[in-house]
C-alpha positions as a printed Julia matrix, in Angstrom:
822×3 Matrix{Float64}:
    0.0     0.0     0.0
    2.83    2.38    0.84
    4.64    1.61   -2.43
    3.9     4.09   -5.17
    3.56    4.19   -8.91
    6.53    6.5    -9.03
    9.1     4.0    -7.88
    8.79    3.94   -4.11
    9.54    7.57   -3.38
    7.84    7.4     0.02
    8.45    4.99    2.88
    5.96    2.14    3.25
    3.39    3.61    5.65
   -0.27    2.67    6.01
   -1.47    6.28    6.08
    0.92    7.84    3.58
   -1.18    6.96    0.53
   -4.82    6.02    0.31
   -5.76    2.49   -0.66
   -5.59    1.54   -4.33
   -9.18    1.52   -5.58
  -10.9    -0.15   -8.53
  -14.24    0.28  -10.26
  -15.99   -3.08  -10.29
  -19.09   -4.33  -12.04
  -21.33   -7.01  -10.54
  -23.95   -8.91  -12.53
  -26.23  -10.58  -10.01
  -29.21  -12.91  -10.67
  -32.51  -11.61   -9.33
  -33.03  -14.56   -6.98
  -29.73  -13.96   -5.15
  -29.65  -10.14   -5.34
  -31.05   -9.52   -1.86
  -28.65  -11.94   -0.16
  -25.72  -10.65   -2.21
  -26.28   -7.06   -1.13
  -26.74   -8.23    2.47
  -23.39  -10.07    2.47
  -21.66   -7.1     0.84
  -23.16   -4.85    3.54
  -21.68   -7.13    6.21
  -18.34   -6.9     4.41
  -18.53   -3.08    4.12
  -15.99   -2.65    1.31
  -18.1    -1.65   -1.73
  -19.36    1.86   -2.5
  -22.24    1.42   -4.96
  -22.92    3.94   -7.7
  -26.48    5.03   -8.4
  -27.24    3.74  -11.9
  -30.87    4.99  -11.7
  -30.2     8.62  -10.85
  -32.6     9.78  -13.57
  -35.53    7.95  -11.9
  -37.57    9.31   -9.02
  -37.77    7.2    -5.82
  -41.31    6.08   -6.74
  -40.26    4.78  -10.16
  -37.59    2.43   -8.87
  -37.9    -1.34   -8.7
  -38.1    -1.77   -4.94
  -40.17    1.29   -4.02
  -42.96   -0.89   -2.54
  -40.51   -2.77   -0.3
  -39.02    0.48    0.98
  -42.5     1.81    1.76
  -43.21   -1.41    3.62
  -39.98   -1.08    5.66
  -40.81    2.57    6.34
  -44.16    1.56    7.83
  -42.46   -1.01   10.07
  -39.91    1.62   11.1
  -42.81    3.91   12.08
  -44.23    1.21   14.35
  -40.81    0.68   15.93
  -40.49    4.41   16.6
  -43.96    4.29   18.18
  -42.83    1.44   20.44
  -39.66    3.34   21.35
  -41.67    6.41   22.32
  -44.05    4.34   24.43
  -41.18    2.54   26.19
  -39.49    5.86   26.87
  -42.64    7.25   28.52
  -43.05    4.08   30.59
  -39.3     4.05   31.43
  -38.88    0.56   30.0
  -35.37   -0.04   28.67
  -34.93   -2.26   25.61
  -32.83   -5.37   26.1
  -29.34   -5.03   24.66
  -28.49   -7.17   21.66
  -25.49   -8.97   23.17
  -25.02  -11.67   20.55
  -25.88  -12.03   16.93
  -29.12  -13.98   17.15
  -30.47  -16.21   14.45
  -31.87  -14.33   11.48
  -35.63  -13.73   11.53
  -38.03  -13.47    8.64
  -39.19   -9.97    7.72
  -42.77  -11.17    7.09
  -42.96  -12.56   10.63
  -41.62   -9.28   12.0
  -44.24   -7.33   10.03
  -47.11   -9.48   11.33
  -45.83   -9.34   14.92
  -45.36   -5.58   14.82
  -48.87   -5.1    13.46
  -50.41   -7.26   16.21
  -48.47   -5.56   18.98
  -49.28   -2.09   17.66
  -52.99   -2.83   17.48
  -52.98   -4.24   21.02
  -50.95   -1.35   22.4
  -53.14    1.26   20.66
  -56.27   -0.37   22.12
  -54.76   -0.46   25.62
  -53.74    3.19   25.32
  -57.2     4.21   24.11
  -58.93    2.41   26.99
  -56.45    3.81   29.47
  -56.97    7.33   28.13
  -60.77    6.99   28.53
  -60.43    5.66   32.07
  -57.88    8.29   32.97
  -60.12   11.04   31.6
  -63.05    9.75   33.65
  -60.82    9.53   36.71
  -59.6    13.1    36.27
  -63.15   14.36   35.77
  -64.29   12.61   38.96
  -61.33   14.07   40.85
  -62.37   17.56   39.73
  -66.0    16.77   40.56
  -64.97   15.68   44.06
  -63.07   18.93   44.58
  -66.11   20.92   43.4
  -68.36   19.02   45.8
  -65.98   19.67   48.69
  -65.25   23.36   48.03
  -68.78   24.34   46.96
  -70.24   22.3    49.83
  -68.07   24.28   52.25
  -69.46   27.5    50.76
  -73.1    26.37   51.09
  -72.5    25.06   54.63
  -70.94   28.36   55.65
  -73.8    30.31   54.04
  -76.39   28.08   55.74
  -74.79   28.59   59.18
  -74.64   32.37   58.78
  -78.27   32.46   57.53
  -79.44   30.4    60.52
  -77.65   32.68   62.96
  -79.09   35.75   61.24
  -82.58   34.27   61.37
  -82.26   33.64   65.12
  -81.24   37.23   65.7
  -84.28   38.48   63.74
  -86.64   36.2    65.66
  -85.29   37.42   69.04
  -85.73   41.03   67.97
  -89.3    40.31   66.84
  -90.24   38.7    70.15
  -89.05   41.77   72.08
  -91.21   44.13   69.98
  -94.28   41.86   69.95
  -96.02   43.57   72.95
  -95.58   47.04   71.55
  -96.85   46.38   68.05
  -99.9    44.16   68.56
 -102.2    46.32   66.44
  -99.78   46.73   63.59
  -98.63   43.15   63.54
 -101.24   41.71   61.1
 -100.54   44.44   58.61
  -96.78   43.79   58.81
  -97.28   40.09   58.34
  -99.34   40.78   55.29
  -96.58   42.96   53.85
  -94.0    40.25   54.52
  -96.13   37.64   52.85
  -96.58   39.86   49.87
  -92.83   40.54   49.61
  -91.95   36.85   49.84
  -94.25   36.07   46.94
  -92.4    38.57   44.77
  -88.94   36.95   45.45
  -87.16   35.38   42.41
  -85.38   32.05   42.83
  -81.68   32.27   41.84
  -79.89   29.58   39.82
  -76.18   28.68   40.12
  -73.36   26.91   38.22
  -70.24   25.3    39.67
  -66.99   24.16   38.12
  -63.23   24.75   37.8
  -61.39   27.41   35.84
  -57.59   27.71   35.23
  -56.09   30.02   37.84
  -54.25   32.24   35.34
  -57.63   32.93   33.63
  -59.69   33.35   36.8
  -59.55   37.16   37.06
  -60.33   37.68   33.37
  -63.07   35.04   33.65
  -64.72   36.91   36.53
  -64.43   40.29   34.77
  -65.99   38.99   31.54
  -68.89   37.4    33.46
  -69.56   40.66   35.27
  -69.57   42.7    32.04
  -71.62   40.19   30.03
  -74.4    40.1    32.65
  -74.08   43.82   33.52
  -73.23   42.98   37.1
  -76.33   40.76   37.66
  -74.34   37.85   39.03
  -72.72   36.82   42.27
  -69.49   34.79   41.95
  -67.26   33.15   44.55
  -63.89   31.44   43.85
  -61.82   29.13   46.03
  -58.16   28.29   45.37
  -57.15   24.62   45.12
  -53.77   24.23   46.8
  -52.47   21.26   44.79
  -52.36   21.22   40.97
  -54.98   19.0    39.35
  -54.77   17.0    36.12
  -56.94   18.54   33.42
  -59.2    15.88   31.81
  -58.86   17.39   28.33
  -55.09   17.89   28.1
  -53.94   15.3    30.63
  -51.46   17.82   32.1
  -51.25   19.26   35.59
  -52.74   22.73   36.0
  -53.5    25.11   38.85
  -57.24   25.78   39.08
  -59.89   27.54   41.14
  -63.34   26.23   42.08
  -66.03   28.78   41.19
  -69.74   29.12   41.89
  -71.83   31.65   39.95
  -75.33   32.72   41.01
  -77.54   34.19   38.31
  -81.13   35.07   37.54
  -82.87   34.08   34.34
  -82.22   31.73   31.44
  -80.66   34.46   29.34
  -77.92   35.04   31.9
  -77.39   31.27   32.18
  -76.88   30.98   28.42
  -74.24   33.71   28.48
  -72.44   32.12   31.44
  -72.35   28.71   29.7
  -70.75   30.21   26.56
  -68.15   32.08   28.61
  -67.27   28.91   30.54
  -66.77   27.04   27.28
  -64.57   29.83   25.88
  -62.32   29.84   28.99
  -62.01   26.07   29.2
  -63.85   25.97   32.51
  -65.17   22.49   33.33
  -68.71   22.58   34.83
  -70.16   19.97   37.18
  -73.71   19.5    38.64
  -74.25   20.37   42.28
  -77.19   20.14   44.68
  -77.8    22.67   47.41
  -79.3    19.96   49.59
  -76.67   19.0    52.21
  -77.87   15.42   52.36
  -77.57   14.93   48.62
  -74.1    16.53   48.69
  -72.84   13.97   51.2
  -74.39   11.15   49.17
  -72.76   12.42   45.95
  -69.32   12.67   47.63
  -69.66    9.06   48.8
  -70.64    7.87   45.33
  -67.82    9.78   43.63
  -65.25    8.43   46.11
  -66.42    4.87   45.44
  -66.21    5.31   41.67
  -62.73    6.84   42.01
  -61.55    3.8    43.94
  -62.93    1.45   41.29
  -61.38    3.45   38.44
  -58.01    3.55   40.22
  -58.0    -0.23   40.51
  -58.97   -0.63   36.85
  -56.34    1.89   35.65
  -53.59    0.19   37.69
  -54.53   -3.18   36.21
  -54.45   -1.69   32.68
  -51.07   -0.05   33.26
  -49.69   -3.34   34.6
  -50.84   -5.13   31.47
  -49.36   -2.34   29.33
  -46.0    -2.59   31.1
  -45.93   -6.34   30.59
  -46.61   -5.82   26.89
  -43.9    -3.15   26.63
  -41.45   -5.43   28.43
  -42.21   -8.13   25.88
  -41.59   -5.63   23.09
  -38.36   -4.46   24.79
  -36.94   -7.99   24.8
  -37.03   -8.11   20.99
  -36.91   -4.38   20.21
  -33.23   -4.15   19.23
  -33.46   -7.28   17.09
  -36.53   -5.99   15.22
  -35.06   -2.49   14.9
  -31.81   -3.85   13.46
  -33.67   -6.15   11.08
  -35.96   -3.43    9.71
  -33.16   -0.9     9.24
  -30.97   -3.51    7.62
  -33.72   -4.49    5.19
  -34.47   -0.86    4.38
  -30.78   -0.21    3.66
  -30.63   -3.31    1.43
  -33.62   -2.21   -0.66
  -32.25    1.33   -0.94
  -29.06   -0.17   -2.35
  -30.96   -2.52   -4.67
  -32.73    0.54   -6.07
  -29.32    1.85   -7.16
  -28.8    -1.22   -9.35
  -30.06   -1.36  -12.94
  -32.03   -4.15  -14.6
  -30.51   -5.79  -17.64
  -32.52   -6.17  -20.86
  -33.73   -9.67  -19.92
  -34.92   -8.42  -16.5
  -33.42  -11.52  -14.93
  -30.26   -9.91  -13.58
  -29.27   -6.75  -11.74
  -26.17   -4.84  -12.77
  -24.18   -3.0   -10.09
  -21.17   -0.72  -10.31
  -19.11    0.52   -7.43
  -15.73    1.3    -5.97
  -13.79   -1.12   -3.8
  -10.21   -1.42   -2.56
   -8.03   -3.75   -4.63
   -7.16   -5.83   -1.55
  -10.89   -6.64   -1.08
  -11.35   -8.4    -4.45
  -11.09  -11.93   -3.01
  -13.4   -11.11   -0.09
  -16.02   -9.66   -2.45
  -15.9   -12.71   -4.71
  -16.22  -15.01   -1.69
  -19.32  -13.05   -0.59
  -20.83  -13.35   -4.08
  -20.22  -17.09   -4.1
  -21.72  -17.61   -0.62
  -24.81  -15.59   -1.6
  -25.34  -17.72   -4.72
  -25.04  -20.96   -2.71
  -27.24  -19.81    0.2
  -29.97  -18.54   -2.14
  -29.92  -21.78   -4.2
  -29.28  -19.78   -7.33
  -28.5   -21.85  -10.43
  -26.32  -19.05  -11.85
  -23.48  -17.37  -10.0
  -22.73  -13.67   -9.9
  -20.15  -12.14  -12.25
  -17.36   -9.93  -10.89
  -15.24   -7.85  -13.24
  -13.02   -4.79  -13.02
  -13.78   -1.83  -15.32
  -11.39    0.73  -16.75
  -12.31    4.34  -16.11
  -10.91    7.85  -15.97
  -13.1     8.82  -13.03
  -11.26    9.89   -9.91
  -11.66    7.13   -7.29
  -12.7     7.85   -3.71
  -10.09    8.18   -0.96
   -9.91    5.43    1.64
   -7.54    5.3     4.62
   -7.62    2.37    7.0
   -7.46    3.93   10.46
   -7.76    2.68   14.03
   -9.03    4.31   17.21
   -5.65    6.06   17.67
   -5.27    7.52   14.17
   -8.94    8.12   13.32
   -9.21   11.42   15.25
   -6.11   12.87   13.57
   -7.45   11.79   10.17
  -10.74   13.54   10.95
   -8.8    16.75   11.71
   -7.12   16.53    8.3
  -10.39   15.64    6.52
  -12.11   18.66    8.09
   -9.82   20.81    5.92
  -10.44   18.69    2.84
  -10.42   15.03    1.89
   -7.18   14.0     0.22
   -7.14   13.55   -3.54
   -6.84    9.9    -4.56
   -3.41    8.63   -3.39
   -2.21   12.11   -2.55
    0.35   12.29    0.3
   -1.55   12.33    3.56
   -0.64   15.06    6.08
   -2.11   12.89    8.84
    1.1    10.81    8.99
    3.05   13.82   10.26
    0.14   15.5    12.03
    0.06   12.6    14.52
    3.29   13.99   15.99
    3.5    17.62   14.88
   -0.01   18.61   16.0
    0.36   17.67   19.69
    3.95   18.95   19.65
    3.04   22.44   18.39
    0.16   22.48   20.87
    2.61   21.69   23.65
    5.02   24.42   22.55
    2.2    26.92   23.18
    0.79   25.2    26.3
    4.11   23.99   27.84
    3.53   23.38   31.56
    4.05   19.93   32.98
    1.75   20.56   35.96
   -1.17   21.46   33.7
   -0.11   18.66   31.35
   -0.47   16.12   34.17
   -3.99   17.43   34.92
   -5.02   16.92   31.27
   -3.32   13.51   31.26
   -5.33   12.33   34.28
   -8.61   13.46   32.69
   -7.68   11.71   29.44
   -6.68    8.48   31.18
  -10.16    8.38   32.71
  -11.7     8.48   29.21
   -9.27    5.84   27.89
   -9.61    3.41   30.81
  -13.43    3.59   30.63
  -13.68    3.77   26.84
  -15.63    0.51   26.5
  -18.31    1.65   28.93
  -18.43    5.22   27.59
  -18.61    4.02   23.98
  -21.96    2.34   24.69
  -23.45    5.39   26.44
  -25.08    8.44   24.92
  -22.87   11.42   25.77
  -23.33   15.15   25.38
  -21.9    16.99   22.4
  -18.81   18.31   24.23
  -18.17   15.01   25.99
  -18.63   13.16   22.69
  -15.99   15.33   21.02
  -13.55   14.88   23.93
  -14.11   11.11   23.91
  -13.61   10.87   20.15
  -10.31   12.76   20.38
   -9.09   11.13   23.58
   -5.88    9.8    22.03
   -5.09   13.17   20.46
   -5.58   14.79   23.89
   -3.35   12.07   25.38
   -0.55   12.98   22.97
   -1.12   16.67   23.66
   -0.78   16.13   27.42
    2.38   14.01   27.08
    4.06   16.58   24.84
    2.94   19.35   27.22
    4.68   17.55   30.08
    7.81   17.26   27.93
    7.87   20.94   26.89
    7.03   21.92   30.49
   10.15   20.08   31.6
   12.11   21.91   28.89
   10.74   25.24   30.12
   11.19   24.06   33.75
    7.68   25.23   34.57
    5.32   23.49   37.0
    2.12   25.57   37.01
    4.6    28.24   35.76
    6.42   28.14   39.12
   10.25   27.94   38.92
   11.01   24.29   39.57
   14.63   23.21   39.0
   14.89   19.5    38.34
   18.65   19.56   38.84
   20.98   21.55   41.02
   20.9    25.32   40.44
   23.49   26.69   38.07
   26.82   27.84   39.46
   26.63   31.24   37.85
   24.32   34.18   38.32
   22.43   35.4    35.25
   20.23   37.97   36.91
   21.31   40.73   34.56
   21.04   40.83   30.78
   24.7    40.03   30.16
   24.29   36.26   29.8
   23.64   34.96   26.31
   20.91   32.51   25.35
   23.46   29.81   24.67
   24.41   29.65   28.35
   20.9    28.67   29.4
   19.38   26.35   26.84
   21.97   23.62   27.2
   22.89   23.46   23.51
   26.61   23.96   23.98
   28.81   24.36   26.99
   30.15   27.9    26.84
   30.42   28.0    30.64
   28.85   25.8    33.32
   25.37   25.35   31.85
   22.18   24.16   33.41
   22.0    20.44   32.54
   18.43   20.22   31.13
   16.03   22.77   29.68
   15.73   26.38   30.7
   17.7    27.57   33.72
   15.14   28.48   36.43
   17.48   31.19   37.69
   15.88   33.46   35.08
   12.51   33.29   36.83
   11.77   36.4    38.84
   14.57   38.51   37.37
   14.19   41.8    35.51
   15.6    40.27   32.34
   13.33   37.19   32.42
   10.75   38.52   29.98
   13.2    39.93   27.38
   15.21   36.73   27.51
   12.18   34.43   27.14
   10.77   36.61   24.37
   13.98   36.36   22.4
   14.41   32.63   23.0
   10.84   31.58   22.18
   10.57   33.89   19.18
   13.69   32.37   17.59
   12.49   28.87   18.5
    9.15   29.59   16.8
   10.91   30.63   13.59
   13.03   27.46   13.61
    9.99   25.24   14.08
    7.99   27.12   11.44
   10.69   27.0     8.78
   11.24   23.29    9.48
    7.55   22.45    9.08
    7.18   24.56    5.93
   10.21   22.82    4.43
    8.59   19.49    5.26
    5.47   20.6     3.39
    7.48   21.56    0.3
    9.38   18.25    0.45
    6.03   16.43    0.48
    5.09   18.29   -2.71
    8.19   16.67   -4.28
    6.97   13.21   -3.27
    3.54   14.0    -4.71
    5.05   15.18   -8.0
    7.24   12.11   -8.23
    4.38    9.78   -7.36
    2.13   11.26  -10.06
    5.1    11.43  -12.49
    4.94   15.2   -12.89
    8.46   16.35  -13.7
    7.12   19.85  -14.36
    6.1    20.2   -10.72
    9.52   18.96   -9.58
   11.6    21.35  -11.68
    9.36   24.39  -11.72
    7.53   24.16   -8.39
    9.43   22.14   -5.81
   12.96   23.37   -6.6
   12.12   27.13   -6.92
   10.02   27.0    -3.74
   12.81   25.31   -1.77
   15.32   27.86   -3.05
   13.11   30.87   -2.31
   12.09   29.79    1.21
   15.55   28.72    2.34
   17.38   31.63    0.7
   15.49   33.91    3.07
   14.08   32.15    6.1
   16.25   29.06    5.94
   19.23   31.44    6.04
   17.63   33.24    9.01
   17.32   29.89   10.82
   21.0    29.14   10.21
   21.95   32.55   11.61
   19.91   31.87   14.75
   21.69   28.57   15.35
   25.13   30.12   14.7
   24.32   32.93   17.15
   23.29   30.43   19.81
   26.41   28.31   19.3
   28.91   31.2    19.23
   27.28   33.49   21.8
   27.5    36.39   19.33
   25.75   39.69   20.04
   24.9    40.29   16.34
   21.58   41.99   15.59
   19.68   39.58   13.29
   17.0    42.18   12.57
   19.68   44.47   11.13
   21.22   41.62    9.1
   17.93   40.56    7.45
   16.65   44.1     6.76
   19.86   45.36    5.15
   20.26   42.12    3.21
   17.5    43.61    1.01
   18.01   47.35    1.45
   21.84   47.51    1.23
   23.13   44.09    0.21
   26.62   45.41   -0.67
   27.29   47.2     2.64
   29.76   45.76    5.14
   28.2    43.92    8.09
   30.71   45.06   10.7
   29.94   43.71   14.18
   26.87   41.88   12.83
   29.03   39.46   10.82
   28.63   35.89   12.12
   30.91   33.95    9.75
   33.51   34.66    7.01
   32.3    35.69    3.53
   28.8    36.3     4.94
   28.2    39.25    2.56
   28.98   37.11   -0.49
   26.72   34.34    0.73
   23.89   36.84    1.24
   24.28   38.23   -2.27
   24.13   34.73   -3.76
   21.05   33.83   -1.69
   19.31   37.08   -2.62
   20.0    36.44   -6.31
   18.68   32.87   -6.07
   15.5    34.08   -4.34
   14.87   36.65   -7.07
   15.53   34.15   -9.88
   13.26   31.49   -8.34
   10.16   33.7    -8.68
   10.06   33.79  -12.52
   11.03   30.1   -12.51
    7.84   29.39  -10.59
    5.73   31.65  -12.79
    6.73   31.36  -16.45
    7.88   27.88  -17.56
    5.03   25.73  -16.25
    2.12   27.21  -18.32
    4.11   27.0   -21.57
    5.25   23.44  -20.89
    1.67   22.36  -20.08
    0.47   23.94  -23.32
    3.12   22.08  -25.31
    2.25   18.78  -23.62
   -1.44   19.32  -24.34
   -0.8    19.98  -28.03
    1.43   16.91  -28.34
   -1.1    14.71  -26.53
   -4.01   15.65  -28.79
   -2.29   15.66  -32.17
   -4.27   13.52  -34.6
   -6.96   12.54  -32.07
   -9.73   13.54  -34.47
   -9.48   10.0   -35.87
   -8.67    8.13  -32.64
   -9.55    4.39  -32.68
  -12.41    3.05  -30.59
  -11.67    1.16  -27.38
  -11.45   -2.6   -27.51
  -14.47   -3.61  -25.43
  -17.95   -2.33  -24.92
  -17.42   -2.15  -21.15
  -14.45    0.17  -21.41
  -16.33    2.36  -23.9
  -19.27    2.57  -21.5
  -17.07    3.58  -18.59
  -15.24    6.13  -20.73
  -18.47    7.9   -21.55
  -19.78    7.9   -18.0
  -16.44    8.71  -16.42
  -16.19   12.24  -17.67
  -14.16   13.78  -20.47
  -10.99   14.8   -18.68
   -8.86   13.84  -21.67
  -10.83   16.04  -24.07
  -11.14   19.2   -22.02
  -10.25   22.43  -23.78
   -6.9    23.9   -22.76
   -7.25   27.55  -21.8
   -3.72   28.96  -21.69
   -4.83   32.25  -20.18
   -6.65   30.45  -17.37
   -3.62   28.28  -16.64
   -1.3    31.29  -16.67
   -3.5    33.31  -14.31
   -3.77   30.32  -11.99
    0.01   29.96  -11.94
    0.41   33.69  -11.33
   -1.94   33.53   -8.35
   -0.14   30.45   -7.02
    3.26   32.16   -7.31
    2.13   35.37   -5.63
    0.44   33.35   -2.88
    3.63   31.38   -2.19
    5.94   34.41   -2.23
    3.74   36.45    0.1
    2.88   33.36    2.11
    6.53   32.61    2.77
    6.67   35.86    4.76
    3.2    35.73    6.34
    3.41   32.03    7.19
    6.76   32.48    8.9
    5.32   35.38   10.89
    2.28   33.23   11.69
    4.47   30.75   13.54
    5.26   33.5    16.04
    1.93   32.56   17.62
    3.91   29.71   19.23
    5.91   32.32   21.14
    2.9    34.55   21.89
    0.65   31.82   23.32
    3.47   30.22   25.29
    4.24   33.59   26.85
    0.54   34.24   27.55
    0.09   30.88   29.26
    3.2    31.4    31.38
    2.26   34.92   32.44
   -1.36   34.02   33.23
   -0.18   31.15   35.41
    2.26   33.46   37.23
   -0.46   36.05   37.83
   -2.88   33.48   39.29
   -0.11   32.04   41.47
    1.34   35.29   42.77
   -1.74   37.55   42.88
   -4.21   34.97   44.18
   -2.55   32.07   45.97
    0.51   33.81   47.49
   -1.51   36.92   48.28
   -4.1    34.86   50.2
   -1.32   32.98   51.96
    0.22   36.24   53.18
   -2.85   37.25   55.21
   -2.37   34.4    57.75
   -6.14   33.94   57.8
   -7.65   30.5    57.25
  -10.88   31.85   55.74
   -9.03   34.08   53.24
   -6.64   31.22   52.45
   -9.53   28.86   51.64
  -11.14   31.49   49.4
   -7.79   32.11   47.7
   -7.26   28.4    47.08
  -10.77   28.04   45.61
  -10.31   31.06   43.33
   -6.92   29.7    42.23
   -8.4    26.27   41.44
  -11.35   27.67   39.49
   -9.1    30.09   37.59
   -6.63   27.31   36.79
   -9.33   24.94   35.59
  -11.53   27.47   33.79
   -8.91   29.68   32.17
   -5.72   27.62   31.88
   -7.04   24.07   31.51
  -10.13   24.85   29.41
   -9.82   28.18   27.58
   -6.04   28.03   27.06
   -6.27   24.4    25.93
   -8.95   25.3    23.39
   -6.98   28.35   22.24
   -3.74   26.4    21.74
   -5.7    23.65   19.97
   -7.24   26.09   17.48
   -3.91   27.8    16.79
   -2.19   24.45   16.21
   -5.06   23.57   13.88
   -4.52   26.78   11.9
   -0.76   26.16   11.6
   -1.39   22.73   10.11
   -4.25   23.67    7.81
   -2.77   26.88    6.4
    0.99   27.06    6.95
    1.78   23.35    6.47
   -0.86   21.73    4.28
   -1.13   24.47    1.66
    2.44   23.69    0.56
    1.47   20.33   -0.95
   -2.08   19.28   -0.04
   -4.86   19.82   -2.56
   -7.61   18.18   -0.51
  -10.16   18.07   -3.36
  -11.0    14.36   -3.14
  -14.05   12.63   -1.73
  -14.35   10.0     0.97
  -14.89    6.31    0.36
  -18.41    5.67    1.69
  -19.03    1.92    1.48
  -22.38    0.27    2.0
  -22.2    -1.17    5.5
  -24.38   -2.26    8.43
  -21.89   -1.26   11.13
  -23.69    1.9    12.23
  -27.23    0.86   11.32
  -28.15    0.0    14.92
  -27.11    3.38   16.31
  -28.3     5.79   13.66
  -31.61    7.59   13.97
  -34.05    7.66   11.12
């Protein structure tokens, strides 16, 4: 797989080049087509092409079967919803059980759905009656309390009137008959009032009362009582806060208005008797009926739960079967019928290594379906661009997803993922570099890795799902962060010497960088990483700025050179000598004549301890290339070398721009000379594939378009060489920001709280320090460094060689069928 068409220019690596693909044609008898597609789905190594793209879904051969599977899928979703409401968990499909017949599944699903729908309907009716009786009971209780209270107050008032009458009886003997006559006359003119009782939603109660008053012009008397506990509304089946109301009115016209208003406000009305004896009897009857309904509802729910448990035992098996069958028929609809209508013809992409496995699956399908004719497997020739397929594992898949997010590799193009596995976490660590924070991330990642089997079967949140999917990338990031933290000698950005302190004092700015990074022994150097004696000195920040800025340039130039070198391997693999001579070589010369030379100067300065100003050297290399360097000279004949490099950089620009368009034009003219009378291909199959595979060989050559494209590419590279190198300075900036933020939290929060000698303040300081460390440094800084490392790989590294205009290999498979939603 790692060997190339160009003579093995790249090392044999699984991820360096995508798998070699082939376009295959399968001719399958109708009687074995279903089983053949099923076996190929289990294999998961064939990406079928849609040969019926001009037909609508309803015109295809297996439209009826797909509609049938869709109906069964609807029933399964109904069962899933019912089990979710009843909190019944489906039984996990631990082993691959014996295959079941789809017809049996369809019959069983239909029977269970009908039974469950009937149980639900009966339960809904009973529950509605139960809720109505509960409301009726509340009305009887609250309205009965009102009538009882009114009856007691009326009785007391009547007694007071009678006592007053008895006292005045002796004084008014003559007038008494006349008064009695008046009273009798007045009582005959009294009008009997009617009343309505019920419940109204509490949020509508004030509006309800106001509308009643206005509609009847104030000729009503209404009383409302609050129900403390929410009640279940019979209509909606949801809990609601309600008030019991009683409305007294006079006349049928007022009653009609009140009834309409009650209906508009969703107020449930219930009959009520003002006779206290009948009220007690009605409460007893309602309580008895409630008890009976409760028993019946509980029995129905028990039967429903038993039925749902039965469904749950086979739910996953049925779900998997229906989805699998639906996927098979969708795939069969992509196949075309031959003229005899006895065979189906399929075309698709598959890896070359899978040829034997595919043929074995075809043979097994023919035998198991008792087909008298076997399937035919043949490879077609085509000029179509094949899909890109990388075989990854759980360690490399996340890195490959990061690369694919930028763009899927062109077929057998060099894959940046091979290098990204190491360079991505390393550049992240250069910016994050703190081995204390690295250990914190490592512990969190180890939790995800050690429990990956359990977490893989659970449904996680979006953020947790992303962290779990990239757990091995985060593991590498944490390990590299620990390494760079040791290099920086920073533990939560606190000076932490791993070895004995250095024997010299570098607290002023006189010491050179070479004395502290351990590259060469100018004097007694610190044995590993950065000398912690710099921490806390006045010259710490200038020194670290200078060191990390130069280190960023070295890393950036190295990675950009790697990208250009990969463009050479691509050109050699695709046998493009034009790209080697007029793209790779000029780009290498231009980049290294400027920034490669700068990198060499940085290393020489570190090794020699020189005080030369590299800014001055690089600026006047362009402005005054013939001037003497003086004290900024780092090696003999430096001026001559700079003149040669400057000349090479200037010459490389037209070499990138001019030759390639003219050479491509000449190649195009030579390739198409005399093709007006080109012979036909040898076989019908190859002719068919040629016509469907596009007309790449017969495209018109637009010289102006090619020239403009090359001009844009040249300008982009020349300007990008400067901007991309400057972009790598983000390594220095983020590393410095992380270090300084850590120091601020440590000194201004933790040490400040410690200095008060107060336990309460110390506890608060520790809590603030922990939350700041976790929230800012372990979450926000991690995300920031991740995004910046992503940008450096996508833009600065991959644009040197990676086209990313391919498309993924998407084989027909059943692997994810059980977990995907409809």
